[in-house]
C-alpha positions as CSV (number, residue, x, y, z in Angstrom):
1,M,0.0,0.0,0.0
2,P,1.5,3.5,-0.8
3,T,2.9,4.9,2.3
4,K,1.3,8.3,1.8
5,F,-2.1,6.7,2.0
6,R,-1.6,5.5,5.5
7,L,-3.5,7.6,8.0
8,S,-1.6,7.2,11.3
9,I,-2.8,10.5,12.5
10,L,-6.5,9.5,12.0
11,L,-5.9,6.2,13.8
12,A,-4.4,8.2,16.7
13,L,-7.5,10.3,16.7
14,L,-9.6,7.2,16.8
15,L,-7.8,6.0,19.9
16,G,-8.2,9.4,21.5
17,V,-11.9,9.6,20.7
18,L,-12.5,6.1,22.2
19,L,-10.6,6.9,25.3
20,A,-12.4,10.3,25.8
21,G,-15.8,8.7,25.3
22,S,-15.4,5.6,27.3
23,T,-17.8,4.9,30.1
24,Q,-18.0,2.3,32.8
25,A,-20.0,-0.8,31.7
26,Q,-23.2,-1.3,33.5
27,E,-23.1,-4.1,36.0
28,G,-25.5,-7.0,35.7
29,S,-25.9,-9.9,33.4
30,Q,-27.0,-9.2,29.8
31,K,-27.8,-11.7,27.2
32,Q,-24.9,-12.0,24.8
33,I,-25.7,-11.6,21.1
34,D,-24.4,-14.5,19.1
35,F,-23.9,-13.0,15.6
36,K,-23.7,-16.5,14.2
37,D,-27.5,-16.8,14.8
38,Y,-28.0,-14.0,12.2
39,E,-25.4,-15.1,9.6
40,L,-26.6,-16.5,6.3
41,N,-24.7,-19.3,4.6
42,P,-24.2,-18.1,1.0
43,I,-23.8,-20.4,-2.0
44,D,-21.3,-18.8,-4.4
45,Y,-20.7,-20.3,-7.8
46,T,-20.1,-19.2,-11.4
47,L,-22.0,-20.2,-14.6
48,P,-20.0,-21.3,-17.7
49,N,-20.7,-17.9,-19.3
50,G,-18.9,-16.2,-16.4
51,L,-21.9,-15.0,-14.4
52,R,-21.2,-15.1,-10.7
53,V,-24.2,-16.2,-8.7
54,I,-24.6,-15.8,-4.9
55,L,-27.6,-17.4,-3.2
56,A,-28.7,-17.1,0.5
57,E,-31.7,-18.6,2.3
58,D,-33.6,-16.4,4.7
59,H,-37.0,-17.7,5.6
60,S,-37.8,-14.9,8.1
61,A,-40.3,-13.4,5.6
62,P,-41.9,-14.7,2.4
63,V,-40.0,-12.3,0.2
64,V,-37.0,-12.4,-2.1
65,A,-34.4,-9.8,-3.1
66,V,-32.6,-9.9,-6.4
67,D,-29.6,-7.7,-7.1
68,T,-27.7,-7.6,-10.4
69,W,-24.3,-5.8,-10.2
70,Y,-22.4,-4.9,-13.3
71,R,-18.7,-4.2,-12.7
72,V,-18.8,-0.9,-14.5
73,G,-19.1,2.6,-13.1
74,G,-18.0,6.1,-13.7
75,A,-14.3,5.1,-13.5
76,D,-14.8,3.0,-16.7
77,D,-16.3,5.8,-18.8
78,P,-14.3,6.4,-22.0
79,S,-12.0,9.4,-22.3
80,G,-14.0,12.5,-23.1
81,R,-17.3,10.6,-22.5
82,S,-17.9,10.9,-18.8
83,G,-21.4,9.8,-17.7
84,F,-21.7,6.6,-19.9
85,A,-22.2,4.2,-17.0
86,H,-24.8,6.5,-15.5
87,L,-26.5,6.8,-18.9
88,F,-26.9,3.0,-19.0
89,E,-28.5,2.9,-15.6
90,H,-31.3,4.7,-17.3
91,M,-31.1,2.9,-20.7
92,M,-31.5,-0.5,-19.1
93,F,-35.2,0.4,-18.6
94,E,-35.8,1.2,-22.3
95,G,-37.0,-2.3,-23.3
96,S,-35.6,-5.6,-24.4
97,A,-36.7,-8.5,-26.7
98,H,-39.6,-9.6,-24.5
99,V,-40.2,-6.6,-22.2
100,A,-41.4,-3.6,-24.2
101,N,-40.3,0.0,-23.4
102,G,-42.5,1.3,-20.7
103,Q,-43.5,-2.1,-19.3
104,W,-40.8,-2.6,-16.7
105,D,-42.7,-0.6,-14.0
106,P,-46.2,-2.1,-14.7
107,L,-44.9,-5.7,-14.6
108,L,-43.3,-5.2,-11.2
109,E,-46.0,-3.0,-9.7
110,A,-48.6,-5.7,-10.6
111,I,-46.9,-8.1,-8.1
112,G,-46.2,-5.5,-5.4
113,A,-42.5,-5.3,-6.0
114,N,-40.1,-2.5,-5.2
115,H,-37.2,-1.8,-7.5
116,N,-34.5,0.8,-8.4
117,A,-31.0,1.2,-9.7
118,Y,-27.9,3.3,-8.9
119,T,-24.5,4.0,-10.4
120,Q,-21.2,4.5,-8.5
121,N,-17.6,4.8,-9.5
122,D,-17.0,1.1,-9.7
123,K,-20.4,-0.5,-10.2
124,T,-23.9,-0.2,-11.5
125,A,-26.6,-2.0,-9.6
126,F,-30.2,-3.0,-10.3
127,W,-32.4,-4.5,-7.5
128,E,-35.9,-5.8,-6.9
129,V,-37.7,-7.0,-3.8
130,A,-40.9,-9.0,-4.3
131,P,-43.0,-11.9,-3.0
132,A,-40.9,-15.0,-3.0
133,N,-43.2,-16.8,-5.4
134,E,-42.5,-14.1,-8.0
135,L,-38.8,-14.9,-8.3
136,P,-39.2,-16.4,-11.8
137,R,-40.7,-13.1,-13.1
138,L,-37.7,-11.2,-11.7
139,L,-35.2,-13.5,-13.2
140,W,-37.0,-13.5,-16.6
141,M,-37.0,-9.7,-16.7
142,E,-33.4,-9.2,-15.6
143,S,-32.0,-11.9,-17.8
144,D,-34.0,-10.5,-20.8
145,R,-32.4,-7.1,-20.6
146,M,-29.0,-8.6,-20.0
147,A,-29.3,-10.6,-23.2
148,S,-31.2,-8.3,-25.5
149,L,-31.3,-4.6,-24.3
150,A,-32.6,-2.3,-27.0
151,V,-29.7,0.1,-27.5
152,T,-31.4,2.1,-30.2
153,D,-31.1,5.7,-31.3
154,D,-34.5,6.5,-29.9
155,A,-33.6,5.1,-26.5
156,F,-30.2,6.9,-26.5
157,Q,-31.7,10.3,-27.5
158,T,-34.4,10.0,-24.9
159,Q,-32.2,8.9,-21.9
160,R,-29.5,11.4,-22.8
161,Q,-31.9,14.2,-22.3
162,V,-33.2,12.6,-19.1
163,V,-29.6,12.4,-17.7
164,I,-28.9,16.0,-18.8
165,Q,-32.0,17.1,-17.0
166,E,-30.9,15.2,-13.9
167,F,-27.5,17.0,-14.1
168,N,-29.3,20.3,-14.2
169,E,-31.5,19.5,-11.3
170,R,-28.9,17.8,-9.0
171,V,-25.8,19.8,-9.9
172,A,-26.2,22.9,-12.0
173,N,-29.3,24.3,-10.3
174,Q,-28.9,22.7,-6.9
175,P,-27.4,24.7,-3.9
176,Y,-24.0,23.1,-3.1
177,G,-24.5,21.0,-6.3
178,Q,-21.1,21.8,-7.8
179,A,-19.4,21.6,-4.3
180,N,-20.9,18.1,-3.8
181,R,-19.6,17.0,-7.2
182,R,-16.1,18.3,-6.4
183,L,-16.1,16.7,-3.0
184,F,-15.3,13.3,-4.5
185,T,-13.3,14.3,-7.5
186,Q,-10.9,16.9,-6.1
187,P,-9.1,14.4,-3.8
188,M,-8.3,12.3,-6.9
189,E,-7.0,15.1,-9.0
190,G,-4.4,13.7,-11.3
191,Y,-5.7,10.1,-11.3
192,W,-7.8,10.1,-14.4
193,P,-10.4,7.3,-13.7
194,Y,-11.6,8.9,-10.5
195,E,-11.2,12.6,-11.1
196,R,-14.4,12.6,-13.1
197,S,-17.9,12.6,-11.6
198,V,-20.2,9.6,-12.1
199,I,-23.0,11.8,-13.4
200,G,-20.7,13.0,-16.1
201,S,-20.8,16.3,-18.0
202,V,-23.3,17.8,-20.4
203,G,-20.6,18.5,-23.0
204,D,-19.4,14.8,-23.0
205,L,-23.0,13.5,-23.2
206,N,-23.9,15.8,-26.1
207,A,-20.8,14.8,-28.0
208,A,-21.5,11.1,-27.7
209,T,-22.6,9.0,-30.7
210,L,-24.8,6.0,-30.8
211,S,-22.0,3.7,-32.0
212,E,-19.9,4.8,-29.0
213,V,-22.8,4.0,-26.6
214,Q,-23.3,0.6,-28.3
215,D,-19.6,-0.3,-28.0
216,F,-19.7,0.6,-24.3
217,H,-22.7,-1.7,-23.7
218,A,-21.2,-4.6,-25.7
219,T,-18.1,-4.4,-23.5
220,Y,-19.5,-4.2,-20.0
221,Y,-23.1,-5.4,-19.8
222,R,-22.4,-9.1,-20.2
223,P,-22.7,-12.1,-17.8
224,N,-19.0,-12.4,-17.3
225,N,-18.9,-8.9,-16.0
226,A,-21.9,-9.3,-13.6
227,T,-22.8,-10.7,-10.3
228,L,-26.4,-12.0,-9.5
229,V,-27.4,-12.1,-5.8
230,I,-30.6,-13.8,-4.7
231,V,-31.5,-13.6,-1.0
232,G,-34.7,-14.6,0.7
233,D,-37.3,-17.3,1.1
234,I,-35.9,-19.5,-1.6
235,D,-35.0,-23.2,-2.2
236,P,-31.4,-23.3,-3.4
237,T,-31.9,-26.3,-5.7
238,Q,-34.9,-24.8,-7.4
239,T,-33.3,-21.4,-7.6
240,K,-30.1,-22.8,-9.2
241,A,-32.4,-24.4,-11.8
242,L,-34.1,-21.1,-12.5
243,V,-30.8,-19.3,-12.8
244,E,-29.5,-21.8,-15.3
245,A,-32.8,-21.7,-17.3
246,Y,-32.9,-17.9,-17.6
247,Y,-29.1,-17.0,-17.8
248,G,-27.3,-20.1,-18.9
249,D,-27.5,-19.5,-22.6
250,I,-26.6,-15.8,-22.6
251,P,-23.2,-15.5,-24.4
252,A,-20.2,-14.1,-22.5
253,G,-18.7,-10.9,-23.8
254,P,-15.0,-9.9,-24.1
255,A,-12.9,-10.2,-21.0
256,V,-12.8,-6.9,-19.1
257,T,-9.5,-5.8,-17.6
258,P,-10.0,-4.6,-14.0
259,I,-9.7,-0.8,-13.6
260,L,-6.6,-1.0,-11.4
261,D,-4.8,-3.1,-14.0
262,R,-5.6,-0.5,-16.7
263,F,-4.8,2.4,-14.4
264,P,-2.7,1.5,-11.4
265,L,-3.2,3.6,-8.3
266,P,-0.3,6.1,-8.2
267,E,2.3,5.9,-5.4
268,S,1.3,9.4,-4.4
269,L,-1.1,12.1,-5.4
270,P,0.0,15.8,-6.1
271,S,0.7,17.6,-2.8
272,Q,1.3,21.3,-2.1
273,G,2.3,20.9,1.5
274,E,1.4,19.5,4.8
275,D,-1.4,20.5,7.1
276,P,0.1,21.9,10.4
277,I,-2.7,20.4,12.5
278,T,-3.1,16.8,11.2
279,S,0.3,16.4,9.3
280,C,-1.8,15.1,6.3
281,Q,-0.6,16.0,2.9
282,I,-2.6,18.8,1.2
283,G,-3.3,18.0,-2.4
284,T,-5.4,21.0,-3.6
285,E,-7.4,23.8,-2.1
286,E,-10.3,25.3,-3.9
287,T,-12.9,28.0,-3.4
288,L,-16.2,27.7,-5.3
289,I,-18.5,30.7,-5.8
290,D,-22.2,29.5,-5.9
291,P,-24.8,32.2,-6.5
292,Q,-27.5,29.8,-5.2
293,V,-25.9,29.6,-1.8
294,E,-26.2,32.2,0.9
295,V,-24.5,30.3,3.7
296,P,-20.9,29.2,3.0
297,R,-19.6,25.6,3.7
298,W,-16.2,24.2,4.5
299,A,-15.1,20.7,3.5
300,A,-12.0,18.6,3.7
301,T,-11.1,15.2,2.2
302,V,-8.4,12.7,2.7
303,V,-7.4,9.8,0.4
304,T,-7.5,6.6,2.5
305,P,-6.3,3.0,2.5
306,P,-8.3,0.5,0.4
307,Q,-11.2,-1.6,1.6
308,G,-10.0,-4.9,3.2
309,T,-7.1,-3.4,5.1
310,P,-7.1,-2.9,8.9
311,D,-6.8,0.9,8.6
312,H,-10.0,1.0,6.5
313,Y,-12.1,-0.7,9.1
314,A,-10.6,1.5,11.8
315,L,-11.7,4.5,9.8
316,E,-15.3,3.1,9.4
317,L,-15.4,2.9,13.2
318,L,-14.0,6.4,13.5
319,V,-16.7,7.8,11.1
320,D,-19.4,6.1,13.1
321,I,-18.1,7.6,16.4
322,L,-17.7,11.1,15.0
323,A,-20.9,11.4,13.0
324,G,-23.1,8.3,13.6
325,G,-26.4,9.7,14.8
326,N,-27.5,12.0,17.6
327,S,-25.0,10.6,20.1
328,S,-22.0,11.2,17.9
329,R,-19.1,13.6,18.8
330,F,-19.9,16.1,16.0
331,E,-23.6,16.3,16.9
332,Q,-23.0,16.5,20.7
333,D,-19.9,18.6,20.8
334,I,-20.1,20.8,17.7
335,V,-23.7,21.2,16.5
336,R,-25.5,21.1,19.9
337,Q,-22.8,23.4,21.4
338,G,-23.7,26.0,18.7
339,L,-20.3,25.9,17.0
340,A,-21.8,25.0,13.6
341,A,-25.2,24.7,12.0
342,N,-24.3,21.3,10.6
343,A,-21.2,19.0,10.7
344,Y,-20.7,15.4,9.4
345,V,-18.1,12.9,8.3
346,G,-18.3,10.1,5.8
347,L,-16.2,7.4,4.1
348,N,-16.5,6.7,0.4
349,D,-15.1,3.5,-1.0
350,L,-13.3,3.3,-4.3
351,Q,-11.3,0.4,-5.8
352,G,-7.8,0.7,-4.5
353,A,-8.5,3.7,-2.2
354,G,-11.2,5.5,-0.4
355,I,-12.1,9.1,0.5
356,L,-12.7,10.3,4.0
357,Y,-14.6,13.6,4.0
358,A,-15.7,16.1,6.7
359,V,-18.2,18.9,6.0
360,A,-19.2,21.8,8.3
361,Q,-21.7,24.6,7.7
362,P,-21.4,27.7,9.8
363,N,-24.1,29.5,11.7
364,N,-25.4,32.7,10.3
365,G,-22.8,35.4,10.7
366,D,-19.8,33.0,10.9
367,T,-17.4,32.3,8.2
368,A,-16.3,29.0,6.5
369,D,-12.8,29.4,7.8
370,Q,-14.2,29.1,11.3
371,M,-15.3,25.6,10.4
372,R,-11.8,24.4,10.6
373,L,-12.6,24.0,14.3
374,G,-13.4,20.3,13.4
375,Q,-9.7,19.6,13.1
376,S,-8.8,21.0,16.5
377,H,-12.0,19.6,18.1
378,T,-11.2,16.0,17.1
379,Q,-7.6,16.4,18.5
380,R,-9.0,17.6,21.8
381,S,-11.3,14.6,21.8
């Protein structure tokens, strides 16, 4: 792991927070929770066409959840074509060989199912939750669009405009919209796959052609680049048979090279100095002027170790202690003490690295610079 990504100072903060917040355990016997009582026993296997399948029985309710994850996200967008993965989150509802455009919602609403989709830097996910006896319908619909999505010019033109409208609503015309976008791209400045936002840019989307979109789909939306997860009131043997029936004959696509093999994480990111309080390297500093915002906001981000390392899980615990609900340090010692109108911390996972971010919004009359109090506060904790 690159040495500059280690966050010894934050781990020291974690220890300090834990010591400051420790209390004497209440005496008396309490029933111990055995987490093994709640663990599922997943069945993990792969079809000959490369589709990874994970099954887990849970008979606590007569429902089933189906998740389909494609290993493609904003980091995989072609050069000069940011927003392609997010575009396909929308295009996947535009119809396929046996599910006409406009029929996805009615077919699921008729059985009382919930469903949605989302795109992140490294994946695009589609999920449904329905009565368990409706599992065949869910698998039929998901497998149909995996095998025969209608990537037509009409679908492309329609969803391109939908995505541009979403950009205008969530970024261009939303208070703090540009700041929220930069929150997760600025820390990765200089590392091309992650310095672009998942939602993309209007210019890139308008410049895209149908053939480019079709090539992107043919590369990434194939069974060998997907994982199917089925959890709920299921019989594993029957479910395996259903998966084979619906997905077994979908041809695999070309092998996809993992993002870190295409673009290895750099040993270090650009730095302009060291923060005197935390000793963290300062990559870039930026001031955004947003005419839609009357109250300023201050934010800081740190590139963190990758998921799966001890430091990452320590940071997850730190985030929960600092900002996990009404009893958190930031809520109790900053917001409720009147030092800021709002303050929170989060941890965003990316392949090979993560982003720890802290945001504070001052009270009326205070300045954004005063929100740097979060740094000194956590040290005092």
